N, C-alpha and C positions, 0 to 999 in steps of 0.2 A: 400819844405815847412818842418819847424819843425813838430817832431810827439808829440804828448802828451804822458806822462806817462800813461799807462793803466794796473792793474793789475788785474788778473782775480784768484776768489779762491772758492771752497763752492764744495759741493756734490749733493745741489738738480737741479731738472730739468730748472726749471725757475729762467730766468737771471735779475737780481737786479741794475741799475747800481744807483752808491751815487755819488750824485756831493757835494762837502762841499760848505765853504761861503768864506766870502772876506776874505783874509791875509793869509786864512789857506791853506792847504792839504788837501790830501787822506789820511794821517794818522792819521787824527782827527777822522777816523771811526773806530782805534783799537778796542775798548772795544765793538763794533759792530759785529766785525767781525768771534769772535767766538760763539757767538749768532744766527748769521745770517749765517753763511757758510752753518750748518749741513741742510737746507730748501732750499738754494737759489744756484746759480751758482752767486756769487759777483763781482762788474765791480768797482773797485774802481780806482778813476779819480783824478788827480792833474791839474784844469783847465788851459785855457791858459797863461800862464804866469805866474803861481803858485808854488810852489814847484818843482818837477822834469820837467816840462813841461816850458823847459827855449826857448828860442828865438823867443817868441810873444810880441808884442807890444799892446799897450789898446786896446780894439775894441768896438764898439757896440755888444749890448746882440743880435741881429739876425746872426753877425756873429759868438759868443762865440759858442752861439747854433750848426749853421750848423759845425763848428768844430769839435767838440762831436759828433756829430752825424755822422761823416765820419768814427770814428772811433766802432762806437756802433756795441750790435748785433742786427741782423733783427728786435727783437723782444724783449721787456723788458716792467719789472715795472721800473719806476723811479722815486728816490725819492732823491730832493734836498733841502737842508737846505739852506736859509736864500737867500745871492743871489745864490746860487745852483738852490734854488726853482723859480724863476723867468727863471734861464737857463735850469729848466726841463717844466716849462712850455711854455716856448717860442718852446722848440722841439716836445710838445702836440699838439701845435696849428699849428708849420708847417709840420711836419711829424705825422698826429694822427694816423696813419698804424703801426709806427712802437713805439705807445705806448700803451701796453696793459693797464695797469694802470699807474696813477700819485697821486705821495706823498707830500706834500709839507710839513715844518716843520719849526715852526717858521720865516715865509717867509708871503709876500703880495705880492698882486700883484699890489701895489702903495704905496713903504717905503714912500715914503714925503706925509706930512701932507697935506693937502689943504682945504677950509676951510668947506668940508663939509663929510671929511672923516679924521679918527685918522691913525696919523704915526709920523714920527720922523720930525719935522720941517726942513725947506729947507734950513735955518740957521745954522742951527746944523751939517749938512752935507758938507756943502759949511767950516763952521769952522775945518771941519775934514782936508778937501783937503787942506787947507790954512796950518794947523800943520803940514802935512805932511813933507812938504820942509822944513819947519823949528825942525822938531824933528823928523825925520822917527820913531827911534825904540819907541820914549812912546807916539807915537801917535796910535800906535797899539797895544802895552797894554793898553793903555787906552782904544781903541775900544774893548779889548779882555775882561777887567776886567765887564765892562759894562753887558756883555755876562751872567756873571754867577751873577751879583747884586742880594739879595733879596733871593737866596736860601740856603740850610742850610748850605752846603757846598763850598760855593760860594770863597773861597781862594787858597781853594784845587784845583778846578774845572778849577781856572782863571788859577792856575801855570799848569796843564797839557795842557790848550792850550796855554799857550806860550812855554811849553816844544815842541808840537806839529809844532808850528813858526818856533822855531830855529833851531829844528833836520836837518831839509830841505832847499833848497836854498832859498835866501828871495825874493820875489817877489820884480820887481823896482818900485819906485817912480808913473814913468808913470802907471805901471799895477794897482798898488793900487786906483791912481788917476783914472783913465778908471772903475774900479769899483763900486768907490764911485760914478760914475756919472750915472753910471747904475740903482745904486738904488734913485739916485738923479730923472733920468728922466724914469725913466720906467713906465708905465702904462698900464698895459693885464687886469685890469677892465672889459670893454665891450667885449675884444675879448675871456676871458673865461667864459664869461657867457655863449657862444654858443655852451661852449667844450661838444664833445659825450664822450670824454673818461671817466670811473670812475676815482674820488678824493675824495682821502682822505688829508684833514687837519688840520697838528696837532699844537699845540700853547701850549704855557707853560702861566699860568696865571701871572707871575710875571714879563715877559717880557717885559725890558725898551725900546726896540726897537719895537717889532711890539705888539702894545696894544692889551690887550683881545679882546677890542670891533670890532677888525674887522672880528675877530671868528662870531660874531653877525650879525654883516652886512652883512656877504657875507653868512650865512643861509639862509639870508631873500632873497639877489639879486643872488645866487646860489641855488637853492631849489636842483639840484641833485649831491650835493656834500653834505661830510659828514664831521664833523670837531667834535676833542676833542680836550679838552683845559685840560691839567694834570695841578692840582690845584697845587702844590709843586716847579712845575719847572720853569725858566727861560727863554733864549733862546735860550740854548741848554739842551733840556728835554732828549736825548739819553748819554750825559753824565753825570749827576745830576740823573737820574733816567732810565738805563740803560735795565731792566729789564721790568719796565711797558711799555716803548719805545716799544721794540721786541716785546712784546703781541698785542701792536696793530697792528704794522707793520706784520705781520705774520697773523694777521687776515682777515686782508682788501687784501694783495698779494693774498691769498692761497684762497681764498673766493670762 
């Protein structure tokens, strides 16, 4: 079987695994490494089929979680951004003893809007899937631009994300479609309601992909978890507000 790209660095005693979002790779955490490495042993992972983890095709969420888990430390704090938040959540559900704490960033247990649930309209996600096969590069760029929309340095942050994508091997259209399929189909609301692992949920108030209403809904439905909404952040708070983001992660992970 192909191996995942897995880079470890840092001086801390606690293992912290960082999982990136759709279309990207572990390079997206570079601004975090300098801030978090003094406090943690960081594990920077390219998800199966993304960046340097080539040789994987599209797969369901459960398979992706299992593959990541095979290379993971025995016990760690897991932090997942967006799609990575779903992967980290699935790992916490299937192997709770290996997850010391869970942090989800700009993520939702159910990305698709439902009658009674805020999210991305399913036809928007379907539209992205359709456009991928027509204009791969432009579709990825549009999705990246959406992630920083509304923030103070939106254009600069979007350029940074684009640079991250172009710096490493691009995922195939099939892998990207598979990722969108997970975002469209996954619904972990009910399973995560019974999660015993400590959970911190970080959101951006300006996020166009995960509406801030999700935070309030889950505060009611998952009273054992904690949420923080960063007022001027969008979908990538660790890029737009790295210091405030770092403070939240350290405070929760080391509490």
